[in-house]
N, C-alpha and C positions, 0 to 999 in steps of 0.2 A: 575914079573907078570905084564901083560898088561891088561888094562881095556878098553873095546870098548863099546860104547853106540850106539844102533841102534834104530831108531824111529819105533814104530809099528803103522800101520794104523788101526788096530783093536781097536774099542772103548773099553777102559778099564772099569773095575768095579769101581764105585764111592767110594767104601769103602777103596780102596787102592791107587787110583791115582786121580788127579784132571781133567786133560784133555787128555794128551797122555802119555802112559807109555813108559819106556825105558827098553829094554832087555839087561841084563848083560851077555856078552859072556865070554868064558874062564872059570876061576875058581871062580869068585866072587859070593857068595851066597846071599840070601835075608837077612840073619842076619850076622852081623859082631860081633866080640868078645866083642865089647863095649856094646852090647845089644840094640843098636838103630836100628830100622827097617828102611830100605830104602823103603819108601812107596809113594813117590810122585815125579813127574818130577821136581818140584822146588828144592827138596833136592839133586837130582842127578845133576841138571844143575847148578853147581857151580864150581868155579875154584879150590876148595879145595877137590873135590871128589877123585882125584888121590892120594893125600896125605893121605886122610882118609883111603882108602882101603889099601894103601901101608903099613900103620902102623898096620893094622889088621892081625892077624894070622889066616889063613883060612886052613881048612883041608877038604879033600874029594872032589868029583866032584860036584860042585855047581849046584843049580837049578835056573831057571829063575823065575822072578816075576810071569809071566803068568803060568808057570808050577806049581808053588805053589798054585796059584789060582785054577787051575784045580784039584789039589789034595784036596783042601778044598771043592770044589763042589762035588767031589766024595764021601767024607766022611760025608757031611752035608745033612740032610733031610730038611733043612730050606731054604726058598726062600730068606731069609735075609743074606747078606754076612757077615760071621763071621771069625775072624782070627783063625789060627790053634791052638794056645795056649788056646783059649777060648773053641774051640770045644773039645779039650782034657779034659778040666775042666768039661764040661757038661757031657761027656762020663763017666768020673770017678765018677760023682755024680748022674748018672742015670737020667739026664734031657734031654728031647727030644728037639733038636734045633728048631723044628717046632713051639715051643712056641713063637718064635720071629718073625714069619711070619707077624703078625699084628702090629708090632711095630709102623708103621707109621699111622695106622688106628684107634688106640685106641682113644676114646673121650678125650677131654681136660676137666678138672674139675676145677671149681672155688668155693670158699666159700664166702658167704655174712655174714655180721655182723648180730647177732641175732635180732637186732631191725629193720632190713630192711623190709619195707612195700611194698605194691603192686605198688605204684607210683615210688618208687626208683627202683624196679625191672624193670619196664617199661623203665625208663631212662637208665638203664644199657643195656637193650636189644637194645635200639635205638643207644646207643654209640657204642656197639660192632657190631651192624648190624646183629644180630642173635637172635633167641628165646632161652631163658634159659629153659632147661628141668630139673625140680626138681627131686632129688633122693628121692623116697618114704622111703627108708630105712635109710637115713642119713640126718637129718634136717639141712638146711642151705647150702647144697651142690647142685650144678647144673652142668649138662654136656653141653658142647658146641662142635661144630665140631673141629677136631684136627688142622685144618689149621688156626683157629682164633688166632691172636696174641693179647695178652692183655697188654703187658708191655707198649706200647705206648698209650693206651687208657686213656681217661679222668677219667673213673671210677677207674682205677688202680692207677693212679697218685694221685687222691684225697682220696685214702684209703677206697674205697667202696667195693672192691673185693680183694680176696686173690687167688693166684694160688696155688692149693694144690690137690694132687691126693686123690680120695675118699678112697682108702685103707689106706692111712696115716691118714685120718680123723677117720677111724674106730679104729685105734690104740689108738687115744686120747679118743674116745667115750668109749672104753673098760675100761678106768680108772674109769668111773662112777663118775665124779666130782660132789661134793655137795657144796652148798654155805658155806663159812667159812673154806674150806679145806686148809691145808698147803701142797703145792705140790712141788715136786722136779723133774725137767727135767734134767736128768744126761748127756745126749748127745744132747744138745739143738740146735746146729747149723744145718741148716742156719736160722731157726726161724719160719717156718710155723706152726709146732705143738705147739711151745711155744705161738704163738699168739692165737691159738685156745684155749689153756688152759686158757690164760688170759681172753678171751671172756667168757668162761664158768664160771670162778670164779666171773666175774663182779667186783663189788667193795667190795670184801670180801676176807678173808683168806690171803694167801701170795703165791708167786711164786718165787722159787729159780731155777736158771738155770746155768749149767756149760758146758764147752766144752774145749777141749785141743787145738783147732785150733784158734789162735788169729784173723785171718782175717775172718773166718767163724762166730765166735762169735760176731765180730764187725757188721756183716751183721744182726745178730739177734737183736742187739741193735738198728740198723737203723730201722728195722721193728717195734720194740716196740714203738719207737718215732714217726714214720710215722703214725701208726694206733692209737696212743695215748693210749697205753695199759700198760705202764710201771709203773704206780703209785704204785703198790704193788710188784714190781719185784726187784730181785737182780741178777746180772749177774757176774759170777766168771769165770775167765780164770783159769782152773784147770784140773787136771787129774781125770777123773771120777772113776778110780779104787782106789783112795786114799782120795778123797774129804770127809771131816768129819764135816762140819759145819751144825748144826741143825737149824730149822726155828726159827725165832724170835717171840716166843710166849709170851715174857715178863717174868719177874722174873729173879733171879740170874742164874737159870739153863738154861734159854733160851738165852744164850750168853750175859747175864747181862742186867740190866735195864739202862735206860737213866737218867742221873742226870743233870737236866737243869741248876742248879746253877753253875755247873762246865763248862758249855759251854762257851768258849771264844767268843768274838765279832768277827764275820767273816769279818767285814769291817776293821778290824785292823790286818793285817797279822803278825805284830810283836808279837801279843798276842795269835795267834792261837795255839801255841805249848808251853807246859811246859814240860820240860824233866829233868831227873836227872840220876845220875850214881850210880850203886851199888859199893861196895868196890873193885870189880874186874875190874871196869871200863867199864862194859858192859852196853850199852845204852838200855833203854827200855822206853815204852810210859807211861806217868803218866796221862795226861788228854788232849790228842790230839783227837779232835772230828770231825765228818763229818758234813758239812753244806749241804744245799740243792744242789743236783746235777744239773749242768748246762752244756749244750753242748758248748755254747759260753760264754766265761768268760771275765771279765774286767781284766785289768793289775793287780789290787789288788787280784782279785779272782785267777788269774793264779799263783801269788806268794804264796797265801795260799794253793792252790792245790799242788804246788811244795813241800811245807813243809810237807803236808800230805803224799805225795809220799815218801819223805825222811824217815818219820817215819814208813811207811809200809815196806820200804826196810830194815830199822833197824831190824824189826821183822824177816826178811829173814836171817839176819846175825846171829841171835841167835836161828834160827830154830823155830820161832814162827808163821810162815805163810806158808801155802802150796798152796795158790791161790792168784789171783789178782782180786780185785773188779773193774770192768770196767763200771758198771752202777748200779744205785739204784734209785728207785722212792721215791717220797715225803712221801708216806705212807708205805714204805717198812720196817720201823723200824730202818733204818740205820742213818737217820738224828738225830744228837745229841749224837750218840754213840761214845765211845772211840775206837780208831783204834785197840787197843789191845783186846778189848772185841769182836769186829766184827770178828777178826781172832782167837779168843780163840779156841785152839785145844780141841777136845773132845775125850775121851777114848772110847766112844760108849758102855759104860757099860749098861747092860740091864735096870737097874732102870732109868738111865738118858734118854735113848731112849724111854722108856715106857711113860715118862711124856712129852717129848719134841720132839719126832721123827716126821717125816712127815706122813701125812695121806695117801698120794698117791705119788707114784714114777713112772716115765716113763723112761724106758731104751730102747730107740730106738737105738740099738747098731750098732757100726761100723761093716760093713760086706763087702762082695765082690760085692754087688750091682747087681748081675746077674739077679735079679727079677725086677729091675727098667728098664722097656723097654724104657722109655723116655731117661734115661741116656745112655743106650746101643746105641740107635739110634743117639744120639749126637756125639758119637765117630766115627760114620761113616763119619762125616764132620771134626772132630777135628784130627782124625788119630788114628789108633789102637795102635800105639806105646805108645801113652799117656795113653790109657786104660790099656795096659799091665804093664806100669811102675807104675801106681797108685795102681792097684788092684791085679796084679798077679806077683809081684816080690817075689822071693823065701823067703826072710825074713818075709814078711807080711803074706804069705800064711801059713807058719809054725806056726805062733803065733796068728792068728786071733781068733780061738775058745777059746784059753786061755784068750785072752783079753775080749771076750764076757762074759765068765764065771766070770771073776774078776769084770766086770762092774755090772753084775747081783747080785753077792754076796755083793758088797759094797752098792749098792742101797737098798738091802734087810736089811742090817745092820742099815741103816738110817731110816727105816720104823718102825713106832710104831706098837705094837701088835694090831691086828684088822684092820690094814691098808691093802692097795692093791698095788701091783706093777705089771706093764705091761711090758713084754719083747717082743720086736718086731725086726725083721730085714727085709730088702727087698731082702734077698737071698732065692732062691728056694731049697737050699741044706738041707738035713737032718742033716748034721754035724754041721751047724751053728744054727740050730733051735731045733729040738727035742732032739738031743744028748746033746746040751748045757743045756737045761732045765732039762733033766733027771739027768745029773751029779750034777746040782744044787740041785735038790730034794734029791738026795742021801746024800748030804752034810748038808742040812738044814732040820732037822726033824720038825721044826715048820712051814714049807712051804707046801701049798696045792694048786693044780690047781683048779680053780673055773669056773663055767659056766658064760659066759659074757651075761649079760641081754640084750635082744633084738636082739642078734646075730642070732636067728633063722630066721630072715627076711633078713639077709645079703646074698649077692651073693657069698658065700664062701663055702669051703668044710672043713670037719673035718681033723685036723692034725693027726700026728702019735701018739700023746699022748692024753688022755682023756681031753676034753674041750678046746684043742688048735684048732686054726683055720688057714686056708690057703686061701689066695686070689690067684687064678690062672688066669693069664691074658686072657687065652683062653675062660674061662667061666664067669669070673667076669667083664671083659672089664675094668679092672683097672691094675695098676702095680701089680707085685707079692708081697705078704707080708705074713709073719707069725706072729701070735699074740697069746700070752699066758698071762692070768690073774692069778696072784698068790696071795693067801691070807696068811697073817702072823697070826698064832694062838697065843693066850696068852700062856706064858711059863707054867702056872699052868696046862694046859691041859695034859702035858706030865710028870707031877710029880706023 
């Protein structure tokens, strides 16, 4: 097979090529069997292109890049260029592609700290060079023109503003946080919702966060430190479908009490760990405790931290740890606790959760992100092959709703009776929203959908289940989002 590249003078569409496109003649299609899309002149203009195509098994009379673009245009009612695999996904889920027409025109939203006053708002406006338009339906949120870049601004660098879509803020508001609440954010990364939860709690209660992605959870930690919100927080690198650590409410059932007299001197690394062996030779922790968390450590502190890490890993070897603690605040309850007690596994029996479960749980579940117009528009520059690989690979698509249901059920198991859990996704599909919630309700007789207080003033529509809400980009001028608030009844109600 021979590969011929011919330069086209016609201006290509930006979603697929950067400057000039190259037409593939003969039998080379736009997709090769490796699954990587040839979508830019840079990828084609390499010495390895012949070898790449030669190694690929191709069948049928191939289509050109421009021919495929024309096919997409014919099938799409959207002005926004979308790849074929995504158009097929939208069609299968009954979503009109025209919803993406305003992807570049939606306002940008920022959130200010609750204590921000008039003078600070004026300073931020001067810094950004625009007027902030307050959202009457969501306190602390403001809209600004979409072209305004906040990352390089002084206000952002000094931690005065957060970049956060208003619909995402509504998901947090739906939890109806009260002072003193013990809150779990089960899918916390990259941290915008986590920071809003911390701001709402102020200096009360506790905030536990988990995520399965190490680098994304590290971004959450960076945000907590930047905005000085981590005092009562614990961050665990963990699988949200199996995470089972309850909040530190104190007492033996709350992951054990701290015993100050057992706390070794942290300035003496040789004394930080006392360990012993059982008759079988299995190592376990006797009185290894956590000192105050520090991002930058001295040599002695690094040595002490290394010993702590060794003892944490020892728990892994005997099946005593399901997660990794990557951050904890001074008032989180961790300081002075034994490693074994921090990671003490819970059976999640009803009586234990009744006394020590979380008051509020947020499950902003992993999804296909099709409702996040800002994310979709970014892939116009990043390349649609990246979008397809991340969100539309066959394995992921076949398991996404099962994952969402598992996350929701596990979050509910950690919730105390009388508590509230919010399930949200930025997908527009029924399968990832109403269908998941309905399956959950069928499996959990103590769960009930509840009206979200204040939502009558939100720019959203009713979902397909009672009391559920949908933010539609066309009408809400936000990213798309589904929100359901679920209440956990006391067990006695059903006896």
